[in-house]
C-alpha positions in Angstrom: 0.0 0.0 0.0 2.8 2.4 0.9 4.5 1.8 -2.5 1.3 2.4 -4.4 0.6 5.6 -2.5 4.1 6.9 -3.2 3.8 6.1 -6.9 0.4 7.7 -7.0 1.8 10.9 -5.3 4.7 11.0 -7.8 2.3 10.7 -10.8 0.1 13.5 -9.4 3.1 15.8 -8.8 4.3 15.2 -12.4 0.8 15.9 -13.8 0.4 19.0 -11.6 3.8 20.5 -12.4 4.0 23.1 -15.1 5.1 21.9 -18.5 7.7 24.3 -20.0 7.8 24.6 -23.8 11.1 23.2 -25.2 13.4 25.2 -27.5 14.1 24.0 -31.0 17.4 24.9 -32.6 17.9 24.5 -36.3 21.5 24.5 -37.6 22.2 25.3 -41.3 25.6 24.2 -42.5 27.6 26.1 -45.1 28.8 24.9 -48.5 30.2 21.3 -48.3 28.1 20.6 -45.2 29.6 19.5 -41.8 32.9 18.6 -43.3 33.6 22.4 -43.8 32.1 23.3 -40.4 33.8 21.2 -37.7 33.4 24.1 -35.2 29.7 24.3 -35.9 29.3 20.5 -35.4 31.0 20.8 -32.0 28.7 23.7 -31.0 25.6 21.7 -32.1 26.7 18.8 -29.9 27.2 21.1 -27.0 23.6 22.5 -27.4 22.1 19.0 -27.6 23.4 18.3 -24.1 21.3 21.2 -22.6 18.0 20.2 -21.0 14.7 20.9 -22.8 16.6 21.7 -26.0 16.1 19.9 -29.3 18.8 20.4 -32.0 18.6 19.4 -35.7 21.2 20.0 -38.4 20.6 20.6 -42.1 22.5 21.3 -45.3 22.1 24.8 -46.6 20.2 23.6 -49.6 17.8 21.6 -47.4 16.3 24.7 -45.7 12.8 23.6 -46.7 13.1 20.5 -44.5 13.9 22.9 -41.6 10.7 24.9 -42.5 8.7 21.7 -42.3 10.2 20.7 -38.9 9.5 24.2 -37.5 5.9 24.1 -38.7 5.4 20.7 -37.0 6.6 22.0 -33.6 4.0 22.1 -30.8 2.4 25.5 -30.1 4.6 27.5 -27.6 7.9 26.0 -28.8 10.7 28.6 -29.0 12.7 28.6 -32.3 16.4 29.5 -32.7 18.2 29.2 -36.1 22.0 29.2 -36.4 23.3 29.6 -39.9 26.9 29.7 -41.3 27.9 31.1 -44.7 25.2 30.0 -47.2 23.3 28.6 -44.2 23.1 32.2 -42.8 21.7 33.4 -46.1 19.1 30.7 -46.2 18.0 31.4 -42.7 16.1 34.3 -44.1 14.3 32.0 -46.5 13.3 29.8 -43.5 11.9 32.8 -41.7 9.9 34.0 -44.7 8.1 30.6 -44.9 7.3 30.1 -41.2 4.9 31.8 -38.8 7.4 33.2 -36.3 11.1 32.8 -35.4 12.3 33.9 -32.0 16.0 34.5 -32.9 18.5 34.0 -35.8 22.3 34.0 -35.4 23.8 34.5 -38.8 27.6 33.9 -39.1 29.3 35.6 -42.1 26.6 35.4 -44.8 28.0 35.1 -48.3 28.0 37.8 -51.0 28.3 35.1 -53.7 24.6 34.3 -53.8 21.3 36.2 -54.2 19.9 37.4 -51.0 16.2 37.7 -50.2 14.8 40.4 -48.0 13.1 39.5 -44.7 9.3 39.3 -45.0 8.6 36.9 -42.2 8.4 37.6 -38.4 11.6 37.3 -36.4 12.0 38.5 -32.9 15.8 39.3 -33.2 18.6 38.8 -35.7 22.3 39.0 -34.8 24.7 39.0 -37.8 28.5 38.5 -37.4 30.3 39.6 -40.5 33.7 40.8 -41.8 33.4 44.0 -43.8 36.6 43.3 -45.6 35.7 41.0 -48.5 39.4 40.3 -49.3 39.6 38.4 -46.0 36.6 36.2 -46.8 37.6 34.8 -50.2 36.1 37.7 -52.2 33.1 38.3 -49.9 32.0 34.9 -48.7 31.6 36.3 -45.2 30.9 40.0 -45.9 27.2 40.1 -46.9 24.9 42.3 -44.8 21.4 40.8 -44.4 18.4 43.0 -45.5 16.2 43.0 -42.5 14.6 45.7 -40.3 15.8 44.3 -36.9 19.3 43.2 -37.5 22.1 43.7 -34.9 25.4 43.8 -36.7 28.6 42.5 -35.1 31.9 43.2 -36.9 34.8 40.9 -36.7 38.1 40.3 -38.5 38.0 36.5 -38.9 38.6 34.7 -42.0 35.7 32.8 -43.4 36.9 29.3 -42.4 38.1 30.5 -39.0 34.9 32.4 -37.9 33.2 29.2 -36.7 35.9 28.8 -34.0 35.5 32.3 -32.7 34.5 32.3 -29.0 32.5 35.4 -29.4 30.3 33.7 -31.9 29.8 30.7 -29.6 29.1 33.0 -26.7 26.4 34.8 -28.7 24.7 31.5 -29.6 24.6 30.3 -26.0 23.3 33.7 -24.6 20.6 33.8 -27.3 19.5 30.2 -26.5 19.3 31.0 -22.8 17.3 34.2 -23.5 14.9 32.4 -25.8 14.4 29.5 -23.4 13.7 32.0 -20.5 10.9 33.8 -22.4 8.2 31.5 -21.0 9.6 31.6 -17.5 9.7 35.4 -17.5 6.2 35.8 -18.9 4.7 33.2 -16.5 6.3 34.9 -13.5 5.0 38.3 -14.7 1.5 36.9 -15.1 1.6 35.4 -11.6 2.9 38.6 -10.1 0.2 40.6 -11.9 -2.8 38.6 -10.7 -2.7 39.8 -7.1 -2.5 43.4 -8.2 -5.6 42.9 -10.3 -7.4 41.4 -7.3 -6.5 44.4 -5.1 -7.6 47.0 -7.6 -10.8 45.3 -8.3 -13.7 46.8 -6.6 -16.5 44.7 -5.1 -19.5 44.2 -7.3 -22.6 46.3 -6.9 -24.7 43.2 -6.1 -22.4 42.5 -3.1 -23.0 46.0 -1.7 -26.7 45.8 -2.1 -26.7 42.3 -0.6 -24.7 43.6 2.4 -27.1 46.5 2.9 -30.1 44.2 2.6 -28.5 41.7 5.1 -27.8 44.5 7.6 -31.3 45.9 7.3 -32.8 42.5 7.7 -30.8 41.5 10.8 -30.6 44.7 12.7 -33.8 45.2 14.9 -35.8 48.2 14.2 -35.8 50.7 17.0 -39.3 51.7 18.0 -39.3 54.9 20.0 -41.0 54.8 23.4 -44.0 56.8 24.1 -42.1 59.4 26.1 -39.5 59.7 23.3 -39.9 62.3 20.6 -39.4 61.6 16.9 -36.0 62.3 15.4 -37.5 65.2 13.4 -38.9 66.8 16.5 -35.6 66.3 18.4 -33.7 67.8 15.5 -35.9 70.9 15.6 -35.5 71.2 19.3 -31.7 70.9 19.1 -31.5 73.5 16.3 -33.7 76.1 18.1 -32.1 75.3 21.5 -35.4 75.0 23.4 -38.6 73.0 23.2 -41.4 74.7 21.3 -44.5 75.4 23.4 -47.9 74.7 21.9 -49.7 78.0 20.9 -52.1 79.4 23.5 -55.7 79.1 22.7 -57.8 82.2 23.4 -61.5 82.0 23.5 -63.6 85.0 22.7 -64.2 86.9 25.9 -67.8 86.5 26.9 -69.8 89.6 26.7 -71.5 90.6 30.0 -75.2 90.3 30.0 -77.1 93.6 30.2 -77.8 94.8 33.7 -81.4 95.2 34.6 -82.3 96.3 38.1 -85.6 94.5 38.3 -84.7 91.5 36.1 -85.7 88.3 37.8 -82.9 85.8 38.4 -83.3 82.0 38.3 -83.5 80.4 41.7 -80.7 78.0 42.5 -81.4 74.3 42.8 -81.5 73.4 46.5 -81.4 69.9 47.9 -83.5 70.9 50.8 -85.9 73.8 50.4 -86.6 74.0 54.1 -83.0 75.0 54.8 -82.1 78.4 53.7 -78.8 78.6 51.8 -76.4 81.1 53.3 -75.0 84.1 51.7 -75.0 85.3 48.1 -71.7 84.0 47.0 -73.0 80.7 45.7 -75.5 82.4 43.5 -73.0 84.5 41.9 -70.1 82.0 41.8 -72.2 79.3 40.1 -72.5 81.5 37.1 -69.9 81.1 34.3 -69.5 84.8 34.2 -69.1 85.3 37.9 -65.8 87.0 37.5 -67.2 89.4 35.1 -70.2 90.2 37.2 -68.1 91.0 40.3 -66.1 93.4 38.2 -68.8 95.1 36.2 -71.9 95.1 38.5 -72.4 96.8 41.9 -75.0 95.4 44.2 -77.4 97.9 45.7 -79.7 97.6 48.7 -82.8 97.4 46.4 -81.2 94.5 44.6 -80.7 92.7 47.8 -84.3 93.3 48.9 -85.6 92.1 45.6 -83.5 89.0 45.9 -84.9 88.3 49.5 -88.5 88.7 48.3 -88.1 86.2 45.5 -86.1 83.7 47.5 -87.8 83.9 50.9 -91.4 84.9 50.4 -92.2 84.3 54.1 -89.6 86.8 55.2 -91.5 90.0 54.3 -91.1 91.6 57.6 -87.4 91.0 57.6 -87.1 92.6 54.3 -88.9 95.7 55.4 
């Protein structure tokens, strides 16, 4: 069981690990093939020993086979072409018949052949050439490639000796390392860019509305007590600094009835008629306009006698 679990874990780790695209290197030999390019054969063997690198060699006249191999490469494969002499010239033909080439290192292209202009897509071209045609057998290593993105490197090597130049080999190695690292750099940049996007992203509007609805649904509504005042009333009181008093209600002042000396007055209701009710205050105070009567009317002796006659008919002698 332990062995099976370990094997299963190893398989899962291999499946989950990122698969880096390999780098394909196509080497185009000069005239007379590998026999005239021992230094290029050694360099191709050195590149084959590198991990995740596939190297294939071709005669300069077999450049179409290189085009077919490049077009059969899986998507994402990085492409580097190394051409020497006529092989450097034909590297442009390869680029014109493929979709995209990441880099071309051209060593001393020849002036003794027709040269096509670059119409394909190439990320970078580095050309090493000798501007003195008399040092390259009449110009076998002095041709300047016609391309918009060429970086020219001038040297003083003879045409057969240029393949052994350490500067040339160093340029090939550095270009291979740069091309192979393109996927790693882009993947690292993508991984580093994702958290920044998450930080800048704002929460969706639906989340805000849901949060507000959740808060309003869960939070209990505050019902003001009877003695509490509404918020609008409290706001008005705070703004004015004091509580507003209700407006006073003024009733129309009652008009005093006309004063008649001999006008009969209603007798007060008495619980017991046998018992005389004392004093005159009750008769006047029971009236709704008692306060007005006290102020505006002055009692006379005749009024009092008249009152006694009406109220106490049996007390005639007393009234006289």
